[in-house]
Gaussian input, Z-matrix of N, CA and C with variables (Angstrom, degrees):
# hf/3-21g

backbone

0 1
 N
 C     1     B1
 C     2     B2     1     A1
 N     3     B3     2     A2     1     D1
 C     4     B4     3     A3     2     D2
 C     5     B5     4     A4     3     D3
 N     6     B6     5     A5     4     D4
 C     7     B7     6     A6     5     D5
 C     8     B8     7     A7     6     D6
 N     9     B9     8     A8     7     D7
 C    10    B10     9     A9     8     D8
 C    11    B11    10    A10     9     D9
 N    12    B12    11    A11    10    D10
 C    13    B13    12    A12    11    D11
 C    14    B14    13    A13    12    D12
 N    15    B15    14    A14    13    D13
 C    16    B16    15    A15    14    D14
 C    17    B17    16    A16    15    D15
 N    18    B18    17    A17    16    D16
 C    19    B19    18    A18    17    D17
 C    20    B20    19    A19    18    D18
 N    21    B21    20    A20    19    D19
 C    22    B22    21    A21    20    D20
 C    23    B23    22    A22    21    D21
 N    24    B24    23    A23    22    D22
 C    25    B25    24    A24    23    D23
 C    26    B26    25    A25    24    D24
 N    27    B27    26    A26    25    D25
 C    28    B28    27    A27    26    D26
 C    29    B29    28    A28    27    D27
 N    30    B30    29    A29    28    D28
 C    31    B31    30    A30    29    D29
 C    32    B32    31    A31    30    D30
 N    33    B33    32    A32    31    D31
 C    34    B34    33    A33    32    D32
 C    35    B35    34    A34    33    D33
 N    36    B36    35    A35    34    D34
 C    37    B37    36    A36    35    D35
 C    38    B38    37    A37    36    D36
 N    39    B39    38    A38    37    D37
 C    40    B40    39    A39    38    D38
 C    41    B41    40    A40    39    D39
 N    42    B42    41    A41    40    D40
 C    43    B43    42    A42    41    D41
 C    44    B44    43    A43    42    D42
 N    45    B45    44    A44    43    D43
 C    46    B46    45    A45    44    D44
 C    47    B47    46    A46    45    D45
 N    48    B48    47    A47    46    D46
 C    49    B49    48    A48    47    D47
 C    50    B50    49    A49    48    D48
 N    51    B51    50    A50    49    D49
 C    52    B52    51    A51    50    D50
 C    53    B53    52    A52    51    D51
 N    54    B54    53    A53    52    D52
 C    55    B55    54    A54    53    D53
 C    56    B56    55    A55    54    D54
 N    57    B57    56    A56    55    D55
 C    58    B58    57    A57    56    D56
 C    59    B59    58    A58    57    D57
 N    60    B60    59    A59    58    D58
 C    61    B61    60    A60    59    D59
 C    62    B62    61    A61    60    D60
 N    63    B63    62    A62    61    D61
 C    64    B64    63    A63    62    D62
 C    65    B65    64    A64    63    D63
 N    66    B66    65    A65    64    D64
 C    67    B67    66    A66    65    D65
 C    68    B68    67    A67    66    D66
 N    69    B69    68    A68    67    D67
 C    70    B70    69    A69    68    D68
 C    71    B71    70    A70    69    D69
 N    72    B72    71    A71    70    D70
 C    73    B73    72    A72    71    D71
 C    74    B74    73    A73    72    D72
 N    75    B75    74    A74    73    D73
 C    76    B76    75    A75    74    D74
 C    77    B77    76    A76    75    D75
 N    78    B78    77    A77    76    D76
 C    79    B79    78    A78    77    D77
 C    80    B80    79    A79    78    D78
 N    81    B81    80    A80    79    D79
 C    82    B82    81    A81    80    D80
 C    83    B83    82    A82    81    D81
 N    84    B84    83    A83    82    D82
 C    85    B85    84    A84    83    D83
 C    86    B86    85    A85    84    D84
 N    87    B87    86    A86    85    D85
 C    88    B88    87    A87    86    D86
 C    89    B89    88    A88    87    D87
 N    90    B90    89    A89    88    D88
 C    91    B91    90    A90    89    D89
 C    92    B92    91    A91    90    D90
 N    93    B93    92    A92    91    D91
 C    94    B94    93    A93    92    D92
 C    95    B95    94    A94    93    D93
 N    96    B96    95    A95    94    D94
 C    97    B97    96    A96    95    D95
 C    98    B98    97    A97    96    D96
 N    99    B99    98    A98    97    D97
 C   100   B100    99    A99    98    D98
 C   101   B101   100   A100    99    D99
 N   102   B102   101   A101   100   D100
 C   103   B103   102   A102   101   D101
 C   104   B104   103   A103   102   D102
 N   105   B105   104   A104   103   D103
 C   106   B106   105   A105   104   D104
 C   107   B107   106   A106   105   D105
 N   108   B108   107   A107   106   D106
 C   109   B109   108   A108   107   D107
 C   110   B110   109   A109   108   D108
 N   111   B111   110   A110   109   D109
 C   112   B112   111   A111   110   D110
 C   113   B113   112   A112   111   D111
 N   114   B114   113   A113   112   D112
 C   115   B115   114   A114   113   D113
 C   116   B116   115   A115   114   D114
 N   117   B117   116   A116   115   D115
 C   118   B118   117   A117   116   D116
 C   119   B119   118   A118   117   D117
 N   120   B120   119   A119   118   D118
 C   121   B121   120   A120   119   D119
 C   122   B122   121   A121   120   D120
 N   123   B123   122   A122   121   D121
 C   124   B124   123   A123   122   D122
 C   125   B125   124   A124   123   D123
 N   126   B126   125   A125   124   D124
 C   127   B127   126   A126   125   D125
 C   128   B128   127   A127   126   D126
 N   129   B129   128   A128   127   D127
 C   130   B130   129   A129   128   D128
 C   131   B131   130   A130   129   D129
 N   132   B132   131   A131   130   D130
 C   133   B133   132   A132   131   D131
 C   134   B134   133   A133   132   D132
 N   135   B135   134   A134   133   D133
 C   136   B136   135   A135   134   D134
 C   137   B137   136   A136   135   D135
 N   138   B138   137   A137   136   D136
 C   139   B139   138   A138   137   D137
 C   140   B140   139   A139   138   D138
 N   141   B141   140   A140   139   D139
 C   142   B142   141   A141   140   D140
 C   143   B143   142   A142   141   D141
 N   144   B144   143   A143   142   D142
 C   145   B145   144   A144   143   D143
 C   146   B146   145   A145   144   D144
 N   147   B147   146   A146   145   D145
 C   148   B148   147   A147   146   D146
 C   149   B149   148   A148   147   D147
 N   150   B150   149   A149   148   D148
 C   151   B151   150   A150   149   D149
 C   152   B152   151   A151   150   D150
 N   153   B153   152   A152   151   D151
 C   154   B154   153   A153   152   D152
 C   155   B155   154   A154   153   D153
 N   156   B156   155   A155   154   D154
 C   157   B157   156   A156   155   D155
 C   158   B158   157   A157   156   D156
 N   159   B159   158   A158   157   D157
 C   160   B160   159   A159   158   D158
 C   161   B161   160   A160   159   D159
 N   162   B162   161   A161   160   D160
 C   163   B163   162   A162   161   D161
 C   164   B164   163   A163   162   D162
 N   165   B165   164   A164   163   D163
 C   166   B166   165   A165   164   D164
 C   167   B167   166   A166   165   D165
 N   168   B168   167   A167   166   D166
 C   169   B169   168   A168   167   D167
 C   170   B170   169   A169   168   D168
 N   171   B171   170   A170   169   D169
 C   172   B172   171   A171   170   D170
 C   173   B173   172   A172   171   D171
 N   174   B174   173   A173   172   D172
 C   175   B175   174   A174   173   D173
 C   176   B176   175   A175   174   D174
 N   177   B177   176   A176   175   D175
 C   178   B178   177   A177   176   D176
 C   179   B179   178   A178   177   D177
 N   180   B180   179   A179   178   D178
 C   181   B181   180   A180   179   D179
 C   182   B182   181   A181   180   D180
 N   183   B183   182   A182   181   D181
 C   184   B184   183   A183   182   D182
 C   185   B185   184   A184   183   D183
 N   186   B186   185   A185   184   D184
 C   187   B187   186   A186   185   D185
 C   188   B188   187   A187   186   D186
 N   189   B189   188   A188   187   D187
 C   190   B190   189   A189   188   D188
 C   191   B191   190   A190   189   D189
 N   192   B192   191   A191   190   D190
 C   193   B193   192   A192   191   D191
 C   194   B194   193   A193   192   D192
 N   195   B195   194   A194   193   D193
 C   196   B196   195   A195   194   D194
 C   197   B197   196   A196   195   D195
 N   198   B198   197   A197   196   D196
 C   199   B199   198   A198   197   D197
 C   200   B200   199   A199   198   D198
 N   201   B201   200   A200   199   D199
 C   202   B202   201   A201   200   D200
 C   203   B203   202   A202   201   D201
 N   204   B204   203   A203   202   D202
 C   205   B205   204   A204   203   D203
 C   206   B206   205   A205   204   D204
 N   207   B207   206   A206   205   D205
 C   208   B208   207   A207   206   D206
 C   209   B209   208   A208   207   D207
 N   210   B210   209   A209   208   D208
 C   211   B211   210   A210   209   D209
 C   212   B212   211   A211   210   D210
 N   213   B213   212   A212   211   D211
 C   214   B214   213   A213   212   D212
 C   215   B215   214   A214   213   D213
 N   216   B216   215   A215   214   D214
 C   217   B217   216   A216   215   D215
 C   218   B218   217   A217   216   D216
 N   219   B219   218   A218   217   D217
 C   220   B220   219   A219   218   D218
 C   221   B221   220   A220   219   D219
 N   222   B222   221   A221   220   D220
 C   223   B223   222   A222   221   D221
 C   224   B224   223   A223   222   D222
 N   225   B225   224   A224   223   D223
 C   226   B226   225   A225   224   D224
 C   227   B227   226   A226   225   D225
 N   228   B228   227   A227   226   D226
 C   229   B229   228   A228   227   D227
 C   230   B230   229   A229   228   D228
 N   231   B231   230   A230   229   D229
 C   232   B232   231   A231   230   D230
 C   233   B233   232   A232   231   D231
 N   234   B234   233   A233   232   D232
 C   235   B235   234   A234   233   D233
 C   236   B236   235   A235   234   D234
 N   237   B237   236   A236   235   D235
 C   238   B238   237   A237   236   D236
 C   239   B239   238   A238   237   D237
 N   240   B240   239   A239   238   D238
 C   241   B241   240   A240   239   D239
 C   242   B242   241   A241   240   D240
 N   243   B243   242   A242   241   D241
 C   244   B244   243   A243   242   D242
 C   245   B245   244   A244   243   D243
 N   246   B246   245   A245   244   D244
 C   247   B247   246   A246   245   D245
 C   248   B248   247   A247   246   D246
 N   249   B249   248   A248   247   D247
 C   250   B250   249   A249   248   D248
 C   251   B251   250   A250   249   D249

   B1=1.4896
   B2=1.4714
   B3=1.2513
   B4=1.4984
   B5=1.5237
   B6=1.2667
   B7=1.5468
   B8=1.5643
   B9=1.3372
   B10=1.4702
   B11=1.4730
   B12=1.3693
   B13=1.4258
   B14=1.5547
   B15=1.4047
   B16=1.3656
   B17=1.5520
   B18=1.2881
   B19=1.4686
   B20=1.4963
   B21=1.2854
   B22=1.4773
   B23=1.5635
   B24=1.3416
   B25=1.5127
   B26=1.4452
   B27=1.3904
   B28=1.4462
   B29=1.5358
   B30=1.4375
   B31=1.4678
   B32=1.4780
   B33=1.3968
   B34=1.4472
   B35=1.5517
   B36=1.2118
   B37=1.5081
   B38=1.5220
   B39=1.2954
   B40=1.5507
   B41=1.5722
   B42=1.2859
   B43=1.4301
   B44=1.5216
   B45=1.3931
   B46=1.4427
   B47=1.5666
   B48=1.3998
   B49=1.4902
   B50=1.5012
   B51=1.3082
   B52=1.4032
   B53=1.6070
   B54=1.3047
   B55=1.5468
   B56=1.5197
   B57=1.4482
   B58=1.4832
   B59=1.4303
   B60=1.3605
   B61=1.4143
   B62=1.4813
   B63=1.3749
   B64=1.4377
   B65=1.5334
   B66=1.2733
   B67=1.5405
   B68=1.5508
   B69=1.4083
   B70=1.5082
   B71=1.4934
   B72=1.2688
   B73=1.4472
   B74=1.4969
   B75=1.4030
   B76=1.3881
   B77=1.5095
   B78=1.2754
   B79=1.3883
   B80=1.5127
   B81=1.3874
   B82=1.4819
   B83=1.6013
   B84=1.2320
   B85=1.4913
   B86=1.5108
   B87=1.4237
   B88=1.4579
   B89=1.5987
   B90=1.2556
   B91=1.4720
   B92=1.5311
   B93=1.4033
   B94=1.4426
   B95=1.4434
   B96=1.3255
   B97=1.4545
   B98=1.4825
   B99=1.4022
   B100=1.4504
   B101=1.5831
   B102=1.2711
   B103=1.4326
   B104=1.4702
   B105=1.3931
   B106=1.4375
   B107=1.4216
   B108=1.3212
   B109=1.4092
   B110=1.5470
   B111=1.3504
   B112=1.4601
   B113=1.5526
   B114=1.3173
   B115=1.4703
   B116=1.5213
   B117=1.3590
   B118=1.4307
   B119=1.5655
   B120=1.3333
   B121=1.5059
   B122=1.5561
   B123=1.4514
   B124=1.3981
   B125=1.4788
   B126=1.4146
   B127=1.3382
   B128=1.5155
   B129=1.2356
   B130=1.4615
   B131=1.6371
   B132=1.3279
   B133=1.4041
   B134=1.5389
   B135=1.3431
   B136=1.4511
   B137=1.4693
   B138=1.3540
   B139=1.3783
   B140=1.6359
   B141=1.2933
   B142=1.4752
   B143=1.4871
   B144=1.3915
   B145=1.5275
   B146=1.4886
   B147=1.3090
   B148=1.5225
   B149=1.5405
   B150=1.3043
   B151=1.5187
   B152=1.5031
   B153=1.2612
   B154=1.5102
   B155=1.4957
   B156=1.3465
   B157=1.4112
   B158=1.5439
   B159=1.2836
   B160=1.4563
   B161=1.5637
   B162=1.2839
   B163=1.3747
   B164=1.5238
   B165=1.3524
   B166=1.4148
   B167=1.4772
   B168=1.3806
   B169=1.4232
   B170=1.5628
   B171=1.3326
   B172=1.4392
   B173=1.5757
   B174=1.3206
   B175=1.4626
   B176=1.5096
   B177=1.3184
   B178=1.4693
   B179=1.5338
   B180=1.3214
   B181=1.4435
   B182=1.5920
   B183=1.4223
   B184=1.5325
   B185=1.5776
   B186=1.3095
   B187=1.5010
   B188=1.5377
   B189=1.2937
   B190=1.4473
   B191=1.5136
   B192=1.2143
   B193=1.4258
   B194=1.5049
   B195=1.3160
   B196=1.4398
   B197=1.5367
   B198=1.2584
   B199=1.4381
   B200=1.3949
   B201=1.3527
   B202=1.4863
   B203=1.5623
   B204=1.4429
   B205=1.3959
   B206=1.6029
   B207=1.3157
   B208=1.4496
   B209=1.4732
   B210=1.3457
   B211=1.4285
   B212=1.4740
   B213=1.3739
   B214=1.3873
   B215=1.4928
   B216=1.2872
   B217=1.4966
   B218=1.5547
   B219=1.3480
   B220=1.3974
   B221=1.5015
   B222=1.3365
   B223=1.4777
   B224=1.5243
   B225=1.3063
   B226=1.4345
   B227=1.4468
   B228=1.3504
   B229=1.4800
   B230=1.4544
   B231=1.2779
   B232=1.4508
   B233=1.5429
   B234=1.3254
   B235=1.4610
   B236=1.5271
   B237=1.3180
   B238=1.4421
   B239=1.5463
   B240=1.2182
   B241=1.4498
   B242=1.5453
   B243=1.3059
   B244=1.5346
   B245=1.5286
   B246=1.3017
   B247=1.5225
   B248=1.5428
   B249=1.2567
   B250=1.3560
   B251=1.5336
   A1=110.62
   A2=115.41
   A3=122.91
   A4=108.27
   A5=116.77
   A6=120.48
   A7=106.45
   A8=113.68
   A9=118.98
   A10=110.50
   A11=117.94
   A12=118.08
   A13=107.44
   A14=115.42
   A15=122.13
   A16=109.80
   A17=124.27
   A18=129.73
   A19=104.73
   A20=117.51
   A21=126.20
   A22=109.00
   A23=114.08
   A24=115.54
   A25=112.56
   A26=118.54
   A27=125.28
   A28=113.26
   A29=114.32
   A30=114.85
   A31=109.76
   A32=111.48
   A33=123.13
   A34=111.61
   A35=122.27
   A36=123.35
   A37=106.11
   A38=115.50
   A39=115.09
   A40=111.13
   A41=120.89
   A42=117.13
   A43=114.74
   A44=118.43
   A45=121.59
   A46=115.01
   A47=112.20
   A48=117.15
   A49=113.44
   A50=120.95
   A51=124.26
   A52=105.15
   A53=112.64
   A54=121.19
   A55=108.14
   A56=110.91
   A57=119.09
   A58=116.89
   A59=118.42
   A60=122.08
   A61=112.25
   A62=119.05
   A63=125.94
   A64=109.26
   A65=115.94
   A66=116.16
   A67=101.18
   A68=109.39
   A69=117.39
   A70=110.65
   A71=121.61
   A72=123.95
   A73=109.68
   A74=119.47
   A75=126.09
   A76=108.33
   A77=124.56
   A78=127.16
   A79=106.66
   A80=116.77
   A81=123.04
   A82=106.80
   A83=119.41
   A84=120.91
   A85=112.98
   A86=117.55
   A87=123.62
   A88=112.95
   A89=118.43
   A90=119.65
   A91=112.50
   A92=113.69
   A93=112.23
   A94=111.38
   A95=117.39
   A96=123.63
   A97=105.98
   A98=114.81
   A99=120.30
   A100=105.12
   A101=114.75
   A102=123.04
   A103=110.63
   A104=120.21
   A105=125.92
   A106=109.97
   A107=118.27
   A108=122.62
   A109=115.15
   A110=113.64
   A111=119.20
   A112=109.71
   A113=116.83
   A114=119.35
   A115=113.71
   A116=116.35
   A117=117.65
   A118=116.98
   A119=115.19
   A120=117.24
   A121=107.34
   A122=113.96
   A123=120.05
   A124=108.95
   A125=114.42
   A126=120.51
   A127=107.40
   A128=127.06
   A129=127.04
   A130=108.66
   A131=112.26
   A132=117.51
   A133=106.57
   A134=111.55
   A135=120.63
   A136=113.01
   A137=118.74
   A138=122.86
   A139=111.53
   A140=115.83
   A141=117.66
   A142=108.66
   A143=110.17
   A144=118.21
   A145=107.76
   A146=111.68
   A147=121.81
   A148=106.94
   A149=118.51
   A150=118.89
   A151=105.43
   A152=114.13
   A153=119.27
   A154=108.51
   A155=115.65
   A156=119.57
   A157=112.37
   A158=118.23
   A159=115.69
   A160=113.91
   A161=118.78
   A162=124.02
   A163=112.78
   A164=120.90
   A165=123.24
   A166=108.54
   A167=114.17
   A168=117.76
   A169=108.09
   A170=113.35
   A171=117.89
   A172=109.02
   A173=113.71
   A174=113.41
   A175=113.60
   A176=117.35
   A177=122.05
   A178=109.58
   A179=119.29
   A180=117.41
   A181=118.41
   A182=110.08
   A183=115.22
   A184=106.92
   A185=116.28
   A186=115.84
   A187=111.21
   A188=114.80
   A189=119.93
   A190=107.15
   A191=120.52
   A192=127.08
   A193=105.98
   A194=119.85
   A195=129.26
   A196=108.94
   A197=122.16
   A198=122.54
   A199=108.74
   A200=119.23
   A201=125.59
   A202=102.08
   A203=112.34
   A204=118.90
   A205=118.84
   A206=111.70
   A207=119.67
   A208=112.66
   A209=119.12
   A210=125.56
   A211=106.70
   A212=120.61
   A213=122.30
   A214=114.58
   A215=114.96
   A216=120.01
   A217=106.56
   A218=115.66
   A219=120.07
   A220=107.72
   A221=115.03
   A222=123.29
   A223=111.63
   A224=116.23
   A225=121.43
   A226=109.17
   A227=119.62
   A228=126.22
   A229=109.02
   A230=117.43
   A231=121.26
   A232=108.09
   A233=115.74
   A234=117.98
   A235=107.76
   A236=112.80
   A237=115.93
   A238=113.72
   A239=120.00
   A240=124.69
   A241=109.88
   A242=117.46
   A243=122.20
   A244=109.60
   A245=121.68
   A246=127.11
   A247=107.30
   A248=123.33
   A249=128.87
   A250=113.10
   D1=128.40
   D2=-177.38
   D3=-68.23
   D4=141.33
   D5=179.48
   D6=-88.34
   D7=159.01
   D8=173.71
   D9=-61.74
   D10=151.06
   D11=177.98
   D12=-82.91
   D13=132.59
   D14=-175.17
   D15=-123.58
   D16=142.08
   D17=173.58
   D18=-76.22
   D19=139.18
   D20=172.39
   D21=-97.24
   D22=111.83
   D23=-179.67
   D24=-67.43
   D25=129.68
   D26=173.68
   D27=87.12
   D28=-3.64
   D29=179.04
   D30=-77.75
   D31=140.05
   D32=-178.67
   D33=-106.03
   D34=136.50
   D35=-176.10
   D36=-77.11
   D37=129.78
   D38=-179.88
   D39=-73.60
   D40=-14.94
   D41=176.98
   D42=-92.90
   D43=-49.02
   D44=-176.39
   D45=-101.50
   D46=-9.12
   D47=176.81
   D48=67.62
   D49=19.26
   D50=-179.99
   D51=-86.76
   D52=138.11
   D53=-179.95
   D54=-94.28
   D55=141.88
   D56=-179.79
   D57=62.55
   D58=32.44
   D59=175.00
   D60=-116.86
   D61=5.11
   D62=-175.15
   D63=-93.59
   D64=123.76
   D65=174.74
   D66=-116.75
   D67=153.95
   D68=-175.30
   D69=-131.96
   D70=135.94
   D71=-179.17
   D72=-146.41
   D73=164.15
   D74=179.27
   D75=-105.99
   D76=135.91
   D77=179.42
   D78=-89.78
   D79=173.93
   D80=178.42
   D81=-66.72
   D82=-23.44
   D83=-179.59
   D84=-86.79
   D85=12.96
   D86=-174.65
   D87=61.76
   D88=20.77
   D89=169.82
   D90=-84.85
   D91=129.05
   D92=173.50
   D93=-86.90
   D94=132.30
   D95=-173.13
   D96=-123.05
   D97=133.96
   D98=173.26
   D99=-117.79
   D100=140.43
   D101=-173.62
   D102=-138.48
   D103=139.01
   D104=175.68
   D105=-95.91
   D106=123.96
   D107=178.58
   D108=-75.68
   D109=-15.46
   D110=-178.75
   D111=-83.44
   D112=-48.68
   D113=-170.53
   D114=-114.16
   D115=-10.11
   D116=-177.91
   D117=86.05
   D118=8.35
   D119=179.98
   D120=-69.14
   D121=136.61
   D122=175.34
   D123=-132.00
   D124=147.06
   D125=-177.16
   D126=-142.31
   D127=136.70
   D128=-175.45
   D129=-124.38
   D130=139.76
   D131=176.86
   D132=-130.86
   D133=127.71
   D134=-177.53
   D135=-97.29
   D136=139.01
   D137=178.61
   D138=-85.15
   D139=-2.45
   D140=179.64
   D141=-74.66
   D142=144.50
   D143=-176.70
   D144=-60.69
   D145=129.83
   D146=177.74
   D147=-80.29
   D148=145.55
   D149=179.30
   D150=-70.74
   D151=130.98
   D152=-177.80
   D153=-76.90
   D154=129.60
   D155=173.57
   D156=-95.99
   D157=131.61
   D158=-178.95
   D159=-64.96
   D160=152.66
   D161=-178.34
   D162=-64.93
   D163=131.01
   D164=-178.63
   D165=-65.44
   D166=141.67
   D167=176.47
   D168=-76.59
   D169=130.33
   D170=176.54
   D171=-139.34
   D172=171.50
   D173=178.20
   D174=-64.48
   D175=-26.52
   D176=-176.98
   D177=-69.20
   D178=-44.37
   D179=-172.25
   D180=-97.94
   D181=8.29
   D182=-179.55
   D183=-89.46
   D184=-42.56
   D185=-165.82
   D186=-69.73
   D187=137.59
   D188=172.24
   D189=-107.57
   D190=132.82
   D191=-174.22
   D192=-83.63
   D193=99.73
   D194=-178.29
   D195=-108.64
   D196=3.83
   D197=-175.11
   D198=-73.68
   D199=146.75
   D200=-179.37
   D201=-94.88
   D202=111.40
   D203=178.48
   D204=-101.86
   D205=20.79
   D206=178.79
   D207=-81.12
   D208=144.72
   D209=-178.09
   D210=-82.44
   D211=123.59
   D212=-178.78
   D213=-86.22
   D214=-50.34
   D215=-179.63
   D216=-156.63
   D217=139.45
   D218=174.69
   D219=-103.97
   D220=130.39
   D221=179.15
   D222=-115.70
   D223=125.03
   D224=179.26
   D225=-106.16
   D226=139.50
   D227=178.54
   D228=-111.84
   D229=138.05
   D230=178.13
   D231=-83.04
   D232=136.36
   D233=173.95
   D234=-99.99
   D235=167.67
   D236=-178.17
   D237=-70.18
   D238=-17.68
   D239=174.35
   D240=-70.73
   D241=-25.58
   D242=-179.12
   D243=-72.02
   D244=-24.63
   D245=-174.43
   D246=-71.87
   D247=-31.49
   D248=-171.08
   D249=-76.71

């Protein structure tokens, strides 16, 4: 069942930048639609599950950090200023 059209307070149209001109409603297919009454812009968002796309392989997500970052031994050297 379609929902009644309601104006969204404070919403700004992405096309014409008019404020308080966006109305939102739900269609029979459970799609949420927003529409600008000033310029006619429409945008629909579906609640249906989108097909998941696998993450693209890049240099950033391939590398596994297997380096050993533990401190083995700290060595201090005396400088000539320490002798005085």
